[in-house]
N, C-alpha and C positions, 0 to 999 in steps of 0.2 A: 487594476486587475479587471479583466473583462468579466461581466456577469455571466453566471451559468445560464445557458439558453433553454434548459428544461429542468423540470422538477425531479429531484432524486427520488428513487423508489424508497419505500419504507423498509425498515429492518426490525426484527424482534429484539428489543433491548436486552432481555434476559439471555437470549441465545448468543448475542454478540459479546456480552460480558463473559459468559462461560467460554466462548471461543477464544477470546483474547488470553484469558488465564490458562487455558489448555495449551495453546500454542507456545506461550511463554514457558510453561512447564516442560514441554518437549525440548525447548532450547536449553533450559537449565540442566536437564538430565544429560544432554550431549556435552555441554561445557565441562561437566565434572570429569569426563573421560579424556579431555585434551591434555597433551603433554606440553611442556615449555616450547619444544621445537614446533609443535603444531600451532601454538599461539603466535609464533613468529612468522608463520607462512604469509605470503602475499595473498590478496583477494583480487577479484575482478574489478574492484573499485580502486582506481588509480591512487597509489600512496597509502592505502589502508592495509593493515595487517589483520589477521584473524582476531588478535587482541583488541584492536581498534573497533572492529565490527561487533564483537561481543559487548564491549562497553557501550556502543551506540544502541544495540538492541535493548539494553536496559532502559534507554530513554523512551522507548515505545510506551512503557508504563510510567517512567519517571516524569515525562512531560505532563501527564495528567495531574500528578501531585504538585508539580511546579505551577501549573495554570490555576489550580484550585487555591493556591496561596495568594493569587492576585485578586483584586476586587472584581466582582462580577460586572460586566459591561451593563450600564444602565441605559434607560431611554434618553433620547435627546439627540441634538445635532452632532455630538462627538462620537456617537456610537456607529461603528461600521458593521452593518449587518453582513453576515456571512452565509454561504450556502455550501452544502457538502460537496457539490461538484466543483466548487472553486478551489478546494484543497490541493488537488494535483498540480494546478498551475502555481499556487503559492509555494509549494514545497520545492519546485524547480528553482525559484528565485532565492530560496534559503540555502541552497546546496553548499556554497563556500563556508558559511557559518556552521553548518551541520558537521562538515568534515573537521574543522578546527576543534569543535567541541568534542567530537569523538576521540581525537588524539589526546586531548586534555583529560578526559575521563579515564582513558586507558592508563595514563601515567599516574593519575591520582588514586586508582583502585587496583593495586597489585593482585589482590585476591578477588578475582572476578566472580567466583561462585558466591562469596559473601556479599559482594555488591549486588548481584542479581537477587539474592534472597532478601536483602534489605529493601530493594526496590519493590519486589512483589508484596512484601508484608505491608509497606506503606500504602501501595496502590489499593490493596484489598481493603484495608481499614478505611481509606478515604472515600472509596466509592460505595461502601456498604450502606451509608446513610445519606448519600448525596442524591437528590432528585434528578431524574434524567433530563429534565428541562433546564437545569442550572446551566447558565451560559459561561463559556470560556472565551477569553480574549486571545484568539489564535491568529496566526499569520494569514489565515483565510477569512478573517473577520470574526464576529461573534457567532460561535457554534455551540449548540447544546452539547452536554457531555455525551448524550446518547449518539449524536451524530459524530462527535470526535472519536468515540470508541470504534466506530466503523473504520475510520482511517487507521486505527492501530492494527486492524487485521491486515491491511496492505503492508504496513511497516514490518510486521512480524513474518508474514508469508514471504515477502521479497527477500528479507535478510536471512530467513531460514534457508532459502534457496541459495543465497550467496555463500553461506557457511558450508552447505553440502557440496558446492562447486569448489570451494577452496581446500577442503580437507579430504584427501583420498580415503574412501571407505566409509565416510560419514554419511548416514542416511537418516536424518532427522525427519520424523513423519509430519504430515500436514493435517491439522484438524479440519474436518470436512466443512464445518460452518465457517471457519476462518478463510479457507480457500474459496468458498462460495462467495462470501461477502467481498473479498478482495477482487475476485473476477468480475463481479457485478458492478462494483464501484468504478473500476477502470473501463469496463464496457460502456457504462452510462456516460463516463467522461468523454469518450470518443464520440458518442452520439451528440453530446452537447457541443463539442468542439467543431463537428462537421454535421450540422443538422440537415436532415433530408430523409428521403425514403427510397432512394434508388439502389442502395446496397444493404444486404442483410449480413450481419456478422454473427456467427454462431460459435459459442464456446460451450459445447455440451459437457456436463449436464446442467450448467449453472446460468447461462445467459444467452439471450438472443436480442440484438438491437438492430434498428435500421438507422442508416446515416447516409451522408453525402447527397448533395443537391442533384436533382435529375428526375426523370419520370418515376413516379411512385408505383411500387408494386402493389397489386390488389388481390390477385388470386393465382393459384398454381405455383410453379417453381420460379423463384425470383431470377431475373436475368443476371444479377450480380451477387455472387455469394462468396463469402470468406468463412472458412471454418478451421478451427484449431483446438488444441486441448488447453485446459486452464493454465498450466505452468508455462507453456509456450506463449500464450496470450499475455501473461503477466511479464514475461521476459521481454516481449516486444514492447509492451506499454511502458516499461521502465528502462529501455535501452540496453538490456543485457544481451539481446540478440538483435541483429538487423533484419529488416523485412526481407531484403534480398537473400540473406543466408537462410532464413527460415523457409522461404519458398523453394530455394534450390535444394535444400535438404529434406523437402517434402514434409516439413513440420506444419506447414500451412497449405491448404488448398484454396485457390483463388480463381474464380471464373467470372468472366464478363469484363467489359471495357472500363467499368468504374470500380473494379475490385482491387485495384492497387492502392494499398493504404500506406505505402512507404513515405509519402510526403506528409502524413498526419502523425507519424510515430517518431520518437517515443512521446508519451504524454507526460512523463516525469522521469527523473533519474535518481 
């Protein structure tokens, strides 16, 4: 795994924990309204039904409970230190196993509302007294629980959007803090993947990063600017929409010879 090339920004742990639970609660409320026919609908994830997707969303919180059951990574040569910006790269490598587990969870839990309620209860109980610095042995290396919970905002926001896209008329809201954290983590991941200062990527109101090798901008209007909204940025970063389509549909504005990010996206799937 290539090391992250820049330090991740800091996040307020209390706000992140609240954002995770709030976004999960929004999903739970929507799931209670779904009919058997809607659970059987396909999603934009190849081979995944809505039922599979909802079961997987439970793992956004369930993974924390599972990782806390494992021994904390200790010091020494066997410990693989992780960084928050390594997580998107690691999750791409895990994609086949994630899909298989989602299907298995959906089959094992016919009552998905009860499944999500159980997951939320266990998660809330486990993190209540867990120090934020407690390390988890994740696929991205040893991450503190505070850092790992930031990745949960990405999982929840991305899959909330997947659910809204799959079920006509569904309009699950996005918690502002969860959307902000997901946007910022993925923007910082791009800046780590393509370090430099020639291109400014703006995702108002949550993130501005500079990336791509080339002449560094110092004052005035940058010569290379990319701007889009948070949900379009998240869809680009996760492969839900292509760079070409987003530009052609005017969901992204890109100006300058180094403003084409098509070769750098997606960052994860």
